[in-house]
C-alpha positions as CSV (number, residue, x, y, z in Angstrom):
1,M,0.0,0.0,0.0
2,Y,1.1,3.5,-0.8
3,T,-0.6,5.2,2.2
4,D,2.4,4.8,4.5
5,Q,4.9,6.5,2.1
6,I,5.9,10.1,2.7
7,T,5.3,12.1,-0.4
8,P,5.6,15.8,-1.1
9,R,1.8,16.1,-0.5
10,I,2.2,14.8,3.1
11,N,5.0,17.3,3.7
12,F,3.0,20.1,2.2
13,T,0.0,19.3,4.3
14,Q,2.1,19.4,7.4
15,L,3.6,22.8,6.4
16,L,0.1,24.2,6.0
17,L,-1.1,22.8,9.3
18,Y,1.8,23.4,11.6
19,E,4.3,25.9,10.2
20,R,4.3,29.6,9.9
21,P,4.7,31.0,6.3
22,K,8.0,32.8,5.5
23,A,6.1,35.5,3.7
24,A,2.5,36.7,3.1
25,A,0.5,39.2,1.2
26,W,-2.7,40.7,2.6
27,I,-5.1,41.3,-0.3
28,T,-7.4,44.3,-0.5
29,G,-9.8,45.1,-3.2
30,N,-9.9,48.2,-5.5
31,T,-12.5,50.9,-5.3
32,A,-14.9,48.9,-7.4
33,N,-14.4,45.8,-5.2
34,P,-14.1,47.1,-1.6
35,N,-15.2,43.8,0.0
36,L,-12.5,41.8,-1.7
37,S,-9.9,40.6,0.8
38,G,-7.7,37.6,1.7
39,L,-4.4,36.3,2.5
40,V,-1.7,34.6,0.3
41,K,1.0,32.7,2.2
42,F,4.4,31.5,1.0
43,Y,6.1,28.5,2.7
44,Q,9.7,27.4,2.1
45,T,9.8,23.7,1.3
46,T,12.6,21.1,1.6
47,Y,12.2,20.5,-2.2
48,G,13.8,23.8,-3.1
49,G,10.5,25.4,-4.1
50,V,7.7,27.4,-2.5
51,L,4.3,26.2,-1.4
52,I,1.7,28.9,-2.0
53,E,-1.7,29.0,-0.2
54,A,-4.4,31.6,-1.0
55,E,-7.8,32.2,0.7
56,I,-9.8,35.0,-0.9
57,F,-13.2,36.5,0.0
58,G,-15.5,38.9,-1.8
59,L,-14.7,38.0,-5.4
60,P,-17.1,39.7,-7.9
61,N,-19.4,36.6,-8.3
62,I,-20.4,36.6,-4.6
63,A,-24.0,37.8,-5.3
64,T,-24.8,35.0,-7.9
65,E,-26.0,31.9,-6.1
66,G,-24.1,28.8,-7.2
67,S,-21.8,30.7,-9.4
68,S,-18.1,30.0,-10.2
69,D,-15.6,32.0,-12.2
70,F,-11.9,32.0,-12.8
71,Y,-9.7,35.0,-11.9
72,A,-6.2,35.6,-13.1
73,F,-3.6,35.4,-10.2
74,H,-0.1,36.8,-10.6
75,I,3.0,38.1,-8.9
76,H,3.8,41.6,-10.2
77,E,7.1,43.5,-10.1
78,F,6.4,46.0,-7.4
79,G,4.8,46.0,-4.0
80,D,3.0,49.3,-4.5
81,C,-0.7,48.8,-4.4
82,S,-1.5,52.5,-4.5
83,D,-3.5,54.3,-7.3
84,N,-5.9,51.4,-7.8
85,F,-2.8,49.1,-8.2
86,Q,-1.5,50.8,-11.3
87,K,2.0,51.1,-9.7
88,A,2.3,47.3,-9.2
89,G,4.1,47.0,-12.6
90,G,3.9,44.1,-14.9
91,H,4.2,40.4,-14.2
92,Y,7.3,39.3,-12.2
93,N,9.5,38.0,-15.1
94,P,13.2,37.9,-14.2
95,K,14.1,35.6,-17.1
96,D,12.3,37.7,-19.7
97,T,10.1,34.8,-20.9
98,A,6.9,34.9,-22.9
99,H,3.6,34.6,-21.1
100,P,2.5,32.2,-19.5
101,Y,6.0,31.3,-18.5
102,H,6.8,34.3,-16.3
103,A,7.9,33.4,-12.8
104,G,4.9,35.4,-11.6
105,D,2.3,33.5,-13.6
106,M,0.3,31.4,-11.1
107,P,-2.7,29.1,-11.6
108,P,-6.0,30.9,-11.7
109,L,-8.3,31.3,-8.7
110,L,-11.6,29.4,-9.0
111,G,-14.1,31.6,-7.2
112,N,-17.2,30.0,-6.0
113,Q,-19.9,32.5,-5.1
114,G,-17.1,35.0,-4.1
115,Y,-14.8,32.6,-2.2
116,A,-11.6,30.9,-3.5
117,W,-9.0,28.7,-1.8
118,T,-6.0,27.2,-3.5
119,S,-2.6,25.7,-2.7
120,F,0.1,24.8,-5.2
121,Y,3.9,24.3,-5.4
122,D,6.2,26.4,-7.6
123,K,10.0,26.2,-8.2
124,R,10.3,29.3,-10.4
125,F,11.2,31.7,-7.6
126,T,12.4,31.8,-4.0
127,I,10.8,33.6,-1.2
128,N,13.7,36.1,-1.0
129,E,13.2,36.9,-4.7
130,I,9.5,37.9,-4.2
131,I,9.7,40.0,-1.0
132,G,8.6,43.5,-1.9
133,K,6.6,42.4,-4.9
134,S,2.8,42.2,-5.1
135,V,0.2,39.5,-5.6
136,I,-2.5,40.7,-8.0
137,I,-6.0,39.3,-8.7
138,H,-7.5,40.3,-12.0
139,E,-11.2,40.6,-12.9
140,N,-11.1,38.0,-15.7
141,R,-9.4,34.7,-16.3
142,D,-6.0,34.4,-17.9
143,D,-6.2,33.1,-21.4
144,F,-2.6,31.7,-21.2
145,T,-2.1,32.9,-24.8
146,S,-2.3,36.7,-25.3
147,Q,0.9,38.6,-25.0
148,P,2.2,40.1,-22.9
149,S,0.0,39.0,-19.9
150,G,-2.9,36.8,-20.9
151,D,-5.6,39.5,-21.3
152,P,-6.8,39.2,-17.7
153,G,-8.6,42.5,-17.4
154,P,-8.4,45.1,-14.7
155,M,-6.6,44.5,-11.4
156,I,-9.2,44.1,-8.7
157,G,-7.1,42.9,-5.7
158,C,-3.5,43.6,-4.5
159,G,-1.2,42.8,-1.6
160,E,2.4,43.5,-1.0
161,I,4.5,40.3,-0.3
162,R,6.2,40.8,3.0
163,R,8.4,38.7,5.2
164,T,6.6,37.3,8.2
165,L,8.2,37.2,11.7
């Protein structure tokens, strides 16, 4: 039986349950989405990558019973969420790759009647590299094709990535 073997999933679950994240971003909504909020946490793993967990409330589809929508979810260059997030810059892309291969391109959020939770593993950046950058939630899904950023629509949520104590 495979149930007794330690796999990355087992280690990731333990990280989420028992460890403090090494960095986090408190998400707030723009003026059109003032109830959007949440927390994105970044955990260092023994596998050389980062485990990311996000819990988001108040996404635009909250008022439609039984609804679900995808929302683009990226790390952007700058941690400045002022001016309705216009100062956050473009996607974090230290290797100057095409979209959707930017280090800051993350899986989309699946919002279910305004709520989204996700967790995933990524080896394209370290926690030290993303401190001071921002997590951005966009109004639409990422099409994973359009250049330079997947045509995700306006930025509706933003949070600066900060080191936790």
